[in-house]
Backbone as numpy.savetxt, mean C-alpha at the origin, in Angstrom:
# Nx Ny Nz CAx CAy CAz Cx Cy Cz
3.54 13.32 16.42 3.72 13.33 14.95 3.80 14.47 14.76
4.14 15.05 13.40 4.27 16.22 12.91 2.77 17.03 12.75
2.63 18.35 12.40 1.73 19.00 12.89 1.25 18.57 10.95
2.08 19.08 10.19 1.13 18.28 8.34 0.81 16.80 8.25
1.36 16.19 9.77 0.96 14.39 9.67 -0.45 14.80 9.93
-0.51 15.59 11.19 -2.08 15.62 12.16 -3.10 16.21 10.70
-2.37 17.48 10.08 -3.48 17.93 9.64 -3.76 16.95 8.13
-2.71 15.76 7.92 -2.95 14.99 6.81 -4.08 13.89 7.71
-4.32 13.72 8.80 -4.77 12.53 9.61 -7.01 13.15 9.47
-5.97 14.43 9.38 -7.76 15.28 9.80 -8.40 15.16 8.77
-7.87 15.32 7.46 -8.21 15.47 5.97 -8.99 14.21 5.72
-7.67 13.19 5.86 -8.17 11.76 5.82 -9.51 11.75 6.34
-9.68 11.57 7.65 -10.98 10.95 8.70 -12.60 11.86 8.10
-12.07 13.17 7.88 -13.12 13.58 6.96 -13.68 13.57 5.90
-12.72 13.06 4.76 -12.94 12.65 3.13 -13.77 11.27 3.90
-13.13 10.40 4.54 -14.06 9.03 4.76 -15.45 8.95 5.43
-15.58 9.66 6.16 -16.71 10.49 6.86 -17.83 10.38 5.66
-17.19 11.48 5.16 -18.16 12.61 3.77 -18.72 11.52 2.60
-17.38 10.46 2.36 -17.95 9.73 1.42 -18.74 8.79 0.68
-19.31 9.11 -0.30 -20.44 7.93 0.08 -20.13 6.26 -0.92
-19.13 6.07 -1.04 -18.56 4.74 -1.52 -17.05 4.80 -1.60
-16.87 3.53 -1.98 -15.31 2.86 -1.44 -15.02 4.59 -2.90
-15.33 4.49 -4.38 -14.37 4.96 -4.63 -14.34 6.64 -5.07
-14.70 6.77 -4.47 -15.59 8.28 -3.83 -14.56 8.81 -2.50
-14.40 7.71 -2.10 -13.63 7.96 -1.14 -11.94 7.60 -0.99
-11.63 6.81 -2.47 -10.69 6.44 -3.08 -9.86 7.84 -3.40
-10.63 8.16 -4.45 -10.58 9.90 -5.37 -10.07 10.58 -4.04
-10.97 11.00 -2.91 -10.64 11.48 -1.79 -9.38 11.79 -1.97
-9.04 10.50 -0.28 -7.98 10.14 0.22 -6.78 10.04 -0.71
-7.02 9.65 -1.77 -5.88 10.11 -3.15 -5.25 11.22 -3.26
-6.83 12.39 -3.25 -5.57 13.91 -3.37 -5.57 14.24 -2.06
-6.01 14.15 -0.83 -5.07 14.49 0.24 -3.78 13.75 0.45
-3.62 12.60 -0.22 -2.35 12.56 0.21 -1.22 13.23 -1.53
-1.49 13.65 -1.87 -0.97 14.38 -2.55 -0.22 15.08 -2.61
-1.51 15.87 -2.01 -1.33 17.48 -1.49 -0.41 17.58 -0.37
-0.26 16.56 0.62 0.64 16.21 1.64 1.39 16.60 1.30
1.94 15.69 -0.24 3.60 15.23 0.04 4.00 16.15 -1.31
3.56 17.25 -1.09 3.65 18.52 -2.63 4.91 18.82 -2.01
5.28 19.45 -1.01 6.32 20.30 -0.34 7.63 19.64 -0.41
8.39 20.21 -0.14 9.84 19.66 0.00 10.36 19.06 1.22
9.55 19.39 1.92 9.79 18.76 3.54 9.11 17.85 3.62
10.11 17.35 4.81 9.73 15.22 4.99 7.86 15.66 5.61
6.92 15.02 5.29 5.70 14.44 5.61 6.11 13.61 7.18
6.91 12.67 6.97 7.04 12.01 8.01 8.36 12.27 8.72
8.13 11.65 10.39 9.91 11.78 11.02 10.68 10.58 10.60
11.95 11.07 10.59 12.53 10.60 10.11 13.17 8.46 10.50
12.49 8.34 11.71 12.40 7.34 11.78 11.57 6.13 11.17
10.38 6.81 10.50 9.68 6.28 9.84 9.91 6.16 8.46
11.54 6.53 8.32 11.75 6.83 6.48 12.98 5.97 6.57
13.14 5.32 7.56 14.42 3.88 7.65 14.38 2.64 7.09
15.12 2.56 6.28 14.61 1.39 5.39 15.41 0.62 6.57
14.66 -1.43 6.96 15.14 -2.26 7.47 16.34 -3.25 6.64
17.24 -3.86 7.24 17.78 -3.81 6.15 17.53 -5.67 5.60
16.45 -6.38 6.33 16.03 -7.75 5.91 14.65 -7.55 5.31
13.93 -6.97 5.09 12.52 -6.38 4.57 11.71 -5.03 4.23
11.46 -5.37 3.69 10.18 -3.78 3.58 9.99 -3.33 5.02
10.06 -2.27 5.14 9.41 -1.91 6.75 8.29 -1.27 6.37
7.37 -2.13 7.73 6.15 -1.06 7.78 5.76 -0.93 9.31
5.32 0.69 9.40 5.13 1.11 10.15 3.30 2.03 10.38
3.12 1.31 11.88 1.80 2.24 12.20 1.87 3.64 12.31
1.16 4.29 11.35 1.84 6.12 11.43 0.07 6.17 12.37
-1.23 5.39 11.71 -2.36 5.89 12.68 -3.57 4.93 12.15
-3.98 4.80 13.08 -5.65 3.86 12.99 -6.41 4.42 13.56
-7.65 4.87 12.64 -8.66 5.81 13.44 -9.51 4.64 14.55
-9.83 5.10 15.96 -10.78 4.89 16.71 -12.01 4.31 16.42
-12.45 4.82 15.49 -13.28 3.53 14.97 -12.87 1.69 13.68
-11.97 1.90 13.85 -11.17 1.19 12.93 -11.36 1.28 11.28
-12.54 2.84 11.15 -12.47 2.84 9.57 -11.68 2.81 8.32
-10.38 3.47 8.97 -8.85 3.10 8.05 -7.80 3.68 8.87
-6.73 3.30 8.25 -5.22 2.87 9.31 -4.56 3.74 7.94
-3.16 4.22 8.61 -2.25 4.84 7.64 -1.02 3.87 7.89
-0.36 2.89 7.18 1.05 2.90 7.02 1.70 3.57 6.35
2.93 3.80 7.29 4.13 3.68 6.15 4.88 3.15 5.75
5.62 2.53 4.82 6.75 1.73 4.24 7.61 2.08 3.64
8.56 1.68 4.09 10.50 1.87 3.53 10.53 1.03 3.04
10.98 0.91 1.40 11.55 -0.30 0.85 12.84 0.13 0.16
13.72 -0.51 0.74 15.61 -0.67 0.82 15.39 -1.31 -0.52
16.65 -0.68 -1.47 16.74 -1.31 -3.03 16.59 -2.78 -2.84
16.25 -3.36 -4.10 15.58 -4.49 -4.43 14.25 -5.02 -3.10
13.88 -4.52 -2.78 13.00 -4.64 -1.73 11.77 -5.09 -1.96
10.16 -5.91 -1.86 9.34 -6.14 -2.62 8.56 -7.27 -2.40
7.45 -6.82 -2.40 5.83 -8.39 -1.90 5.96 -8.91 -3.36
4.83 -9.85 -2.76 4.73 -11.06 -3.70 3.41 -10.50 -4.15
2.81 -11.20 -4.99 1.41 -10.95 -5.03 0.84 -10.81 -4.41
-0.53 -9.83 -3.94 -0.73 -9.52 -2.81 -2.07 -9.24 -3.20
-3.15 -9.30 -2.17 -4.62 -8.56 -2.30 -4.44 -7.85 -0.90
-5.44 -7.16 -0.90 -5.45 -6.56 0.60 -6.69 -7.51 1.86
-6.83 -8.29 1.70 -8.01 -8.70 2.43 -9.18 -8.22 2.43
-9.67 -7.71 1.61 -11.59 -7.19 1.54 -11.46 -5.89 1.37
-9.87 -5.11 1.33 -10.45 -3.84 1.84 -9.45 -2.91 1.14
-10.42 -1.91 -0.08 -9.55 -0.61 -0.52 -8.43 -0.21 0.14
-7.50 0.15 -0.82 -6.09 0.81 -0.55 -6.11 2.14 -1.31
-5.63 2.78 -0.77 -5.03 4.09 -1.54 -3.41 4.44 -0.80
-2.39 4.29 -2.26 -0.42 4.70 -2.44 -0.35 5.06 -2.64
0.89 6.37 -2.04 0.95 7.17 -2.75 2.64 7.28 -1.93
3.61 7.45 -2.66 5.04 7.77 -2.97 5.75 8.97 -2.14
5.69 9.14 -0.89 6.61 10.65 -0.02 7.77 10.13 -0.56
8.98 9.64 -0.65 9.88 9.79 -1.07 10.67 8.13 -2.03
10.93 8.76 -3.14 11.96 7.66 -4.24 10.94 7.41 -4.91
11.53 6.25 -5.40 10.34 5.49 -6.60 10.26 4.20 -6.44
9.26 4.12 -7.10 8.99 2.26 -6.52 8.30 1.80 -7.96
8.13 0.57 -8.30 7.47 0.28 -9.47 6.45 -1.24 -8.57
5.00 -0.75 -9.58 3.72 -1.62 -9.08 3.27 -1.87 -10.37
3.26 -3.31 -9.98 2.86 -4.28 -11.51 1.40 -4.35 -10.67
0.28 -4.15 -11.07 -0.92 -5.01 -11.23 -1.22 -6.08 -11.94
-2.40 -6.94 -11.37 -2.26 -8.00 -11.76 -4.15 -8.72 -11.68
-4.47 -9.30 -12.40 -6.32 -9.62 -12.86 -5.99 -11.35 -12.92
-6.55 -11.98 -11.99 -6.76 -13.35 -12.31 -7.54 -13.63 -13.02
-6.57 -14.43 -14.24 -7.28 -14.80 -15.07 -8.50 -16.50 -15.30
-7.88 -17.45 -14.33 -8.23 -19.02 -14.18 -7.76 -18.89 -12.87
-8.67 -20.18 -12.51 -8.46 -21.24 -11.29 -8.52 -22.11 -11.87
-6.70 -22.25 -11.83 -5.95 -23.82 -11.90 -6.63 -25.21 -11.36
-6.67 -25.24 -10.37 -7.38 -26.05 -9.40 -8.14 -25.14 -8.28
-8.78 -25.79 -7.60 -9.73 -25.37 -6.19 -8.11 -23.88 -5.56
-7.20 -24.93 -5.28 -6.67 -24.34 -4.71 -5.15 -23.01 -5.54
-5.51 -23.46 -7.18 -4.31 -22.01 -7.54 -4.81 -21.52 -8.45
-4.65 -20.20 -8.87 -5.01 -19.39 -9.50 -4.63 -18.41 -10.58
-4.44 -18.56 -11.95 -3.49 -18.07 -12.51 -4.02 -16.32 -12.40
-2.90 -15.67 -12.82 -2.19 -14.16 -12.94 -1.82 -13.50 -14.17
-2.43 -12.66 -14.84 -1.66 -11.93 -15.69 -0.90 -10.17 -15.52
-0.76 -10.32 -16.00 0.43 -8.77 -15.38 -0.64 -7.69 -15.80
-1.16 -6.80 -15.41 -2.39 -6.08 -16.96 -1.74 -4.70 -16.44
-1.02 -3.83 -15.85 -0.03 -2.96 -16.20 0.98 -2.39 -15.45
2.43 -1.80 -15.91 3.54 -1.75 -14.75 3.41 -0.55 -14.67
3.59 0.21 -13.64 3.71 1.50 -13.42 5.18 2.29 -12.66
5.54 2.87 -13.02 6.62 3.39 -12.01 6.25 4.54 -11.75
6.56 5.09 -10.42 5.89 5.67 -9.65 6.86 6.89 -8.73
6.76 8.04 -8.71 7.95 8.73 -7.67 6.81 9.66 -7.10
7.78 10.63 -6.03 7.28 11.22 -5.21 6.07 11.79 -5.96
5.04 11.48 -4.75 3.69 12.59 -5.19 3.09 11.82 -6.31
3.09 10.99 -6.46 2.21 10.08 -7.19 1.47 8.82 -5.98
0.10 9.10 -6.95 -1.13 8.13 -6.04 -1.70 7.19 -6.55
-2.76 5.64 -6.23 -3.24 5.62 -6.90 -4.28 4.47 -5.68
-4.86 3.83 -6.24 -5.78 3.31 -5.66 -6.18 1.56 -6.16
-6.42 1.04 -4.74 -7.30 -0.33 -5.07 -7.98 -0.53 -4.88
-9.49 -1.03 -5.04 -10.72 -1.80 -4.77 -11.13 -3.10 -5.25
-11.28 -3.42 -4.01 -11.19 -5.54 -4.37 -12.60 -5.61 -5.08
-12.58 -5.87 -6.04 -11.81 -7.64 -6.49 -10.41 -6.77 -7.28
-10.22 -5.90 -7.78 -9.08 -6.15 -8.55 -8.17 -5.10 -7.67
-7.47 -5.79 -7.12 -6.69 -5.00 -6.03 -5.43 -6.59 -5.75
-4.95 -6.65 -7.15 -3.79 -7.97 -6.72 -2.75 -7.15 -7.32
-1.58 -6.58 -6.71 -0.06 -6.71 -7.44 0.96 -6.98 -6.16
1.85 -6.17 -7.12 3.20 -6.30 -6.53 3.84 -4.48 -6.04
4.50 -4.48 -5.40 5.35 -3.38 -4.92 6.81 -3.87 -4.68
7.90 -2.87 -6.06 8.84 -3.31 -6.14 9.65 -2.08 -5.95
11.14 -2.38 -4.97 12.07 -1.31 -5.54 13.69 -1.94 -6.11
13.23 -1.27 -7.20 14.21 -1.78 -8.27 15.36 -0.83 -8.32
15.60 0.34 -7.18 16.06 0.95 -7.40 16.90 1.05 -6.42
18.47 2.12 -6.61 19.36 2.01 -5.12 19.09 2.75 -4.24
18.02 3.46 -4.16 17.53 4.46 -2.80 16.93 3.95 -2.47
16.32 3.99 -1.15 15.38 3.90 -0.62 14.04 4.38 -1.26
12.91 4.01 -1.07 11.95 4.42 -1.46 11.14 4.37 0.39
9.89 5.94 0.11 9.08 5.96 1.37 7.55 5.73 0.23
6.42 5.38 0.88 4.99 5.11 0.39 4.38 4.78 1.81
3.62 5.77 1.82 1.88 6.47 2.81 1.24 5.12 2.14
0.39 4.18 3.21 -0.99 3.48 2.78 -1.90 3.83 3.38
-3.12 3.96 2.88 -4.48 4.19 3.58 -5.25 3.30 3.19
-5.85 2.57 4.42 -6.56 1.06 4.19 -8.51 1.70 4.68
-8.62 0.84 3.96 -10.37 1.35 4.79 -10.88 -0.10 5.74
-10.01 0.13 7.10 -10.19 -0.35 7.88 -8.32 -0.87 8.62
-8.00 -1.43 9.19 -7.36 -2.24 9.99 -6.55 -3.39 9.18
-5.45 -3.16 8.32 -5.59 -4.22 7.97 -3.88 -4.89 8.40
-4.65 -6.60 8.42 -3.83 -7.31 9.78 -3.29 -8.39 8.82
-4.27 -8.70 7.42 -3.85 -9.88 6.63 -4.06 -9.57 5.55
-3.49 -10.46 4.54 -3.34 -10.41 3.11 -3.45 -11.75 2.55
-3.78 -11.76 2.02 -3.32 -12.86 0.10 -2.48 -12.31 -0.47
-1.72 -13.77 0.14 -0.42 -13.73 -0.89 -0.25 -14.63 -1.77
0.33 -14.31 -2.66 0.62 -15.66 -3.64 1.73 -15.70 -4.31
1.60 -16.99 -3.36 3.73 -17.86 -4.14 2.87 -18.53 -5.69
4.15 -18.88 -6.32 3.70 -19.78 -7.47 3.92 -21.09 -6.87
3.38 -21.90 -7.73 3.04 -22.74 -7.85 4.30 -23.83 -9.10
5.10 -25.23 -8.12 5.94 -26.12 -9.48 4.97 -26.29 -10.95
3.99 -26.24 -10.88 3.28 -26.71 -11.56 2.43 -26.08 -12.65
2.70 -25.06 -12.49 2.50 -23.46 -12.94 1.27 -22.58 -12.21
0.42 -21.69 -11.96 -0.19 -20.43 -10.97 0.53 -20.50 -10.36
-0.69 -19.79 -8.95 0.29 -19.54 -7.94 -1.21 -19.98 -6.82
-0.53 -20.18 -5.61 -1.35 -20.83 -4.28 -1.04 -19.54 -3.29
-2.45 -19.31 -3.15 -3.47 -18.34 -1.89 -2.57 -18.90 -0.31
-2.52 -17.99 -0.05 -1.79 -18.08 1.23 -2.60 -16.95 2.12
-3.08 -17.23 3.30 -2.99 -16.32 4.43 -1.96 -15.29 4.92
-1.60 -14.12 4.72 -0.22 -13.89 5.52 -0.60 -12.89 7.01
-0.96 -13.12 7.54 -0.40 -11.96 8.73 0.55 -10.99 8.95
0.51 -9.79 8.96 1.01 -8.10 8.53 1.39 -8.44 10.01
2.80 -7.53 10.15 3.22 -6.73 11.24 3.48 -5.45 11.20
4.52 -5.17 12.41 4.31 -3.64 11.98 5.49 -3.31 12.94
6.49 -2.73 12.07 8.01 -3.15 12.32 7.49 -1.23 13.70
8.32 -2.10 14.99 8.27 -1.09 16.06 9.77 -0.46 16.06
9.82 0.88 16.51 10.88 1.53 16.01 11.80 1.01 18.02
């Protein structure tokens, strides 16, 4: 782990210990991430910035010993992205470390049936290096996609260990079906 990355983990630990609520926590984490990526020196070692040819890569950077938060580096090759998903009840702060991404925020609008939900796109954000945002349940449904020709790298800080999420796949008769998705880590 680089010394800059070690300092960032220390700052995140302090921010999470001191914050009285999720909103304050997310704002403090967001500020720490933006500050950490301000310089042109790479924050992450090269092996955590390499895209996977078949899917976006997920690398565990840090898991707090008390599991209060985790840090995941994600690498998005050209055209790679997620389905609509949430964060399994955890808050999240996302920051672009390298390249550019597109984030589409969604709001649930209706239950079509017990198993199906409708969504409307609430916002489209094109984010570049040093730009960050946060998501707090229940308003955390979104898609991350790299529509650009260069790989992108993002850092994600979650309010716990994020081992699963709810992903939403389109239903042929309209709406989306919620599916629990177990998440894996790419090993180097």
